[in-house]
N, C-alpha and C positions, 0 to 999 in steps of 0.2 A: 276847388271848393273845399272848405274846411269848416268844422264846427268848433267854435270858440266859446267856452263857457266861463265867464269870470267867476271867481270864487265867491264874491259877495252876492251876486245875483243868484248863483246856484243855491247858496244857503238860504237866501230870502224866499226862493221858490219852494224849497223843502219845508220852510216854516209855515207857508200859506197853504200847503197841500191839504185838501178837504174843507177849506173855508168857503164862505159864500161867494167871494170874488175870485176864486181860483181859475175859472174858465177864462175870464178876461185877462188876468195876469199871465196865464200860460200862452195866450196868443201873442201878447206883447213880448214875452220872454223869447219865444221862438223866432219872431221877426228880428229881434235884436241880436240873437246869438248866431243864427245861420246866415253867414255872409262870406263873400270871397275875400281872401287875404292875400295880398301881393307882397312878397319879400324882395328887397333890392338892396344893393350896396354900391358905394362909389369907391374908386381906386384913384389915388393921387400919386403919380410917379415923381420922384425927386432925384436929381443927380447926386451920386455918392462917390467919395474918393476911395472906398474900400474895394480891393481887388476881388474878382470873382472867386479865386482859389482860396481866399482867406475870409470868406463871408461868414463862416461859422465860428471864427476864432473868439468872438465876443461871448459866445455861448459855451465855449469849451474851456475857458479859463477857470481854474479851480478857485474856490473861495479862499480868502486869506486865512480864516480860522482853520479850515481843513488842512491847508498846507502846514500850518504851525503844528497841528496834531501829528501829521505824518513825519515832520522833521524830528519831533520828540521820539517817535517810534524808531527812527533811524539812529538817533543817539543811544537809545536803549539797546538796539541791536549791536551797535559798535561796542558798547560796554561789555556785552556778553562775548563778543568776538575777542576783545582784548583779554578778558579773563581766561578764556580757553587758550589763547595764544601764550599766555604766561605759563600755563600748565604744560603745553607742548614744549616750550623752551626748557622747562625744568626736566622733562622726560628726555629730550634729545641731547641737551648739553651736559647736564649733570649726571644723568643715569646711564643712558645708552652709550654715550661717547666715552665716559670714564670706565664703564664696564668693559668695553671692548679694548680700550687702551690698556687697562690692567691685564686683560686676558692675553693680548698679543705680546706683552712684555714678560710673560712668565717664562722661567727657565725651561729648557727642553725636557729635563727629567720630570719636573712637576707637570709640564704640559702633557706629556705622554700618559700620566696617571689620570689627570683631570679629564682627558678626552674620553676615558671610559665612562665618565659620569654624564656628560651632556652630548657627546658625539655618538657613542654606542648605546645610549639610553639604558644605563645600568640601573638596578634597584637601589633603594636608599642605602646610604653608607653604613657598613657594618660597624658594630661596636667593638671596642677592644683592639683596634688596629691603629696604624700611624695616621690614618685619615681623621682620627678624632682630634688632632691638634687644631687650635682655633684658626690658624691661618688658612689651612685647606678647607675647613668647614665653612668659614666665612665666604670663601670663593665659591663653593658649591651652592650656598644659599643666595649669593648675590646674582649668580648667573642663571636664574630660573628660566628666563626666556631663551638662554643659549642652549639649555639642555634639551630643547624641543626640536633641534634642527632636523632630526630624522623623521619627524611627524608634522612639521609645521606646514608643509605643502601637500599633506595627505588630503585628497578630496573628501568633503564631509558627506553626511547622509543627505539624500535628496539633492545631489549635486546638479542633476539635470534640471530640476525646478529652479535652483539658484541661478543657473546659466540663463534660463528663459527670463527670469526676473531682471537679471543684469542687462541682457540684450534689449528687452523692452524698455527698461529705464533709460538706457543710453539713447534709444530712439526718441523717447519723450523729452529727454533733456535737450537734444538737438532741436526738436520742434519748438520747445519753449524759448530757446535762445534765438532762433531765427524769427519767430513771431514777435518777440520783444524788439529785435533789431529793426524789423520792418515797421513796427509801430512807432519807434523813435524817429524813423525816417519819414513818417506820415503816410505810408501806404495803407495802413489799417485805421484811418481816421474814423471817429464816430459819425462824421458827416456822411460817410458812405455806408449806408445801412447794409448789414450782412457781409461786408467785406472781410471782417475778422473771422467769422465762422467759416466762410468759403476758403479763405487762405489757410486756416488751420487744417481743414480736411485735405486740401491738396498737398500741403507740406507733410502732413502725417503719412499720406500714401507714398510720396516720393522718398521719404526717409526710411522706408521699411527695409531697405538694403542694410542700414546700420544695425537694425535689430538682428537680422540673420548673420551678419558678419561677427558682431561682438559675442553673441551667445555661442555660436559654433566654434569660433576660434578659442574661446575659453574652455569649452568642453573638449575640443580636439587636442589641446595642449596637454591634457591629462589622460588621453587615450580612453575616453569614456565609451562604453559599448552601445549606448542608445543615441547614436548620432541623428538618426531619422526622427526620433521623438523630439529632440531639441529643436531641429529645424522646423518641423510642422507646428510644434508648440509655440515657437516664436512668431510664426506667421498667423496663428489663429487665436492666441491668448487674449491680448488686449483688443484687437479689432473685433473678434467674435463677441467678447464681453460688451463692448460698446454698442455694436450693431444689434445684438440680442436685446439689450436693455432698451434701446431706442424703438425697436420693433414692438416689444411688449407694451411700452408706454403709449406708442402710437395706436396700438389696437384698443387700449382702454379709451383713448380719445375718440376713436372712430365709433366705438359702441355707445359712447355717451352723446354722439351727434355733435361733437365740437368742431368748429371751423379751423381749429389749430392742428388737426390731424393732417399729416402729410399724405399726398396723393400717391397713386400707384407708380407714376413715372419717377417721382423723387426716390421712392424705395428702390426702384430698379437701378437708378443711377448709383446709389450707394452700394448696392450689391456688385455692380460692375467695377466700381473703384476698388472694393475690397478684394474681389477674386480675380479681377483683370489687371490690376496694377500692384496692389500691396502684396498679395500672395506671391506672384512671380518675382518681385524684387527681393523678397525675403529669401527665396530659393537661390537667387543670384548671389546675394551676400554670403549665404552659407557656402556656396561653391567657391567663392573667392577665398573664404577663410580656410577651406580645405587645402588650397594651393599656397597658403601663406605659411611662413616658418612659425612653428609653435613657440610659446614663451620659453625663454632660456632660464631655467630655474637654477639658483646658485648652489643648492644642496640636493642630495639624493634622498628619497623616501625609504625608510626601513621597511623590511618585510613584516616585522612584528609591530603591532600597534602598542604604543605606550599607554598604560592605564592612567586615567585621569584621577588625581588626588581627590579624596572626599572633601577636603577643605576648599577646593576650587568650585564646588557645585553649589547651586542654590542662589546665593546672593548676587552673583554676576548676571544671572538670568533676570532677576528683578531689577537690577540696575539697568539692564538693556532696555526694558520697557519704560522705566522712569526717565531714561536719558532723552526720550523723544520730546519731552516738554520743553527742552532748550531750543531746538529749531522752531517749535511752535511759538514760543514767546518772541522769537525774532520777527515773525511775519504776521502775528494775529491782528494787529491794527490795520495793516495793509489788506489783510484778508477780509476784514469787516467792510471796507469800502468796495472791494471787488464783488463781494456778495450783494451789496446794495445795488451795484450796477447790473447784476444778473437778475435779481429777484424783485427789485423795487423800481426798475426803469430809470435809475439815475445814470447820468453820463459820466463815465470814467475816462479821464484825459491825462492822468498823471503817470504816463508811461516812463518818464525819466526816473521818478522816484521808485516806481515798481522795478525797473531794471537795477537800480542801486540796492534795493532790498533783496532782490534775487541774488546778486553777487555776494552780499553779506550772508545769505542763507547757504550758499555754496561753501564759503569759508568756514562757517560754523559746523556744517556737516562733516567737512574734512577734519577739522580739529577734534570734534567729538568722537568720530570713529577711530582716529588714531589713538586717542586716550583709552577708549574701551578695549581696543586691540592690545595695547601694551599691558594694561592691567590683566587681561586674560592670559597673555604669554608669561607674564611675571609670576602668575600663580601656577606655572608648569602645566598649563592646559593648552592643547594644540587646536582646540575647536573654536577658532577665531572667525571662521568664514561667515557663518550666519549671524554672529553677533555684530560683526562689522557692518553688515547690511541692515540688521534690524535696529541697531542703536539709533541712527538718525531717522530711519523710515518709520519707526513707531510713532513719529509725530503725525502721521496720517490718521492714527486713531484719535489723537487729540483734535485734529481738524474736524473729524466726524462728530465728536462730542460737542465741539463748538457749534457745528451746524444745527444740532438738536437744540442747543440753548438759543441760537439765533432765531429759529422759526417760532419758538414759543415766547420770545421776549420782544419781538417787533409788533407794535400795534397794527401796522398795515397788513400783517400776515395772519392776524387772528381770525378765526372762523373760516379757515380755508376748507374748500370742498375736499372730499376724500380723494378724488382723482388728482386734484392739485397737490395734495399732500404726497401722493404717490410719485408724481412728477418731480417734486422737490427732492425727496429722499433718493429716488432713482438716479437722478443726475448728480446729486451731491456724493453718492456712493462712488460713481465713476471718477469724480474729481478727487476724492480722497484716495482712491486706488492709484491714480496717476501721481499724486503727491507722494504716496508711499514708495512708488517705484523710482521716481526721480531722486528723492533724497537718499534712498537706499543705494542706488548705483553710484552716487557721489561718495558715500561713505565706503562702500566696498572697494572702489577703484583706488581711493587714497590709502586704505589699509593694505591692499595688495602691493602697492608700490612701496609702502613703508616696510612691510615684512620682507619684501624682496631686497630692499636696500640694506637693512640692518644685517641680514644674514649673508649678504654678499661681501660685507666688510669683515667678516670673521675669517681668520686663517684656518682653513680646514685641509688636512693632509689626505 
């Protein structure tokens, strides 16, 4: 039984209320409006040639206009990649290669004197000596990066934190690569609701061994004293941050009486995965790293720290932060469609284009970090470690700024409730930190290999 009140009759009754014929009209109105309504529908089945496994393909095909926009973004990213590649070619072929070719061809007499400048890390050239001649001064100025061989592999400040960031970033990079591969193969199709999130959680837990291995091996190779801190930090940093944020936001949902709040058993399963699978695998990875041969460094580190020139300070730090806009410009169009699929319930199906953009992002981060590292070393500054990490990873800051612009520029997200806004910024913060770590580990790894390579090519007695 249902009460059905047509809008026209309802307004007619309201207009007659208090009139002389109101009683009669009220009886007729109630007889007309109170009645039993039966809802029914018919189903007509027709034979189709579409296979059951491909039944959602017609809904998952991207719009032609959207594909054209994405291909324009790929062309833009390729242009950025080629520009950075030309700079890398200039650095490697014209500068580094010629520098070391000239140095390794110097006569033994001059070589023995010049070694005191960049091998033994001597102070600036004194005036009034034979070193004032233009040939030897030009050599000492050209080989700014070579004068740092005794400090270039000196661990930086907060080295244990850097190792934790590098290990966690390596784990997240592996997770992103495997998830993209499985998505391309169709295992994480949008037709299977929840499969992508479940797969990411399981792959994240299984890949914890990578975090423990990478962070511990990097720290053990330089004989760091806080080995236990690095191991436990790698096990708890990102999982603890993610689970803590999820539990806090879930508590807000529960207090608000939302049906989206996870139940007790879901929270218990997440805790079991974190402390029963992820944490032990991180310890296992650290133990494997302890039994692995440390990195073979091409040069020894001096006992005395070389002072950093005043001219090398200041502008390179600002350049490091500004450099992050280059990786962000590579992915921001693709990022817009990914955020639409997360926050506006649109279906994202262009995993092939996403994988291609991810590969371009990797190349851009490698090139950018190598350029920043070479500029740092050329300025006779040995503190390249954090800059090689922060140059590409500062793009995470621009991703967060873009998320602020996104939430206030989309009409569908206007007037969000306070708790919904907390959910948005809480999860976007986790995404930006993950982006920060992934791009940072790409840059640091490439710069470490670059520095190792160029100093292994120098003839050192």
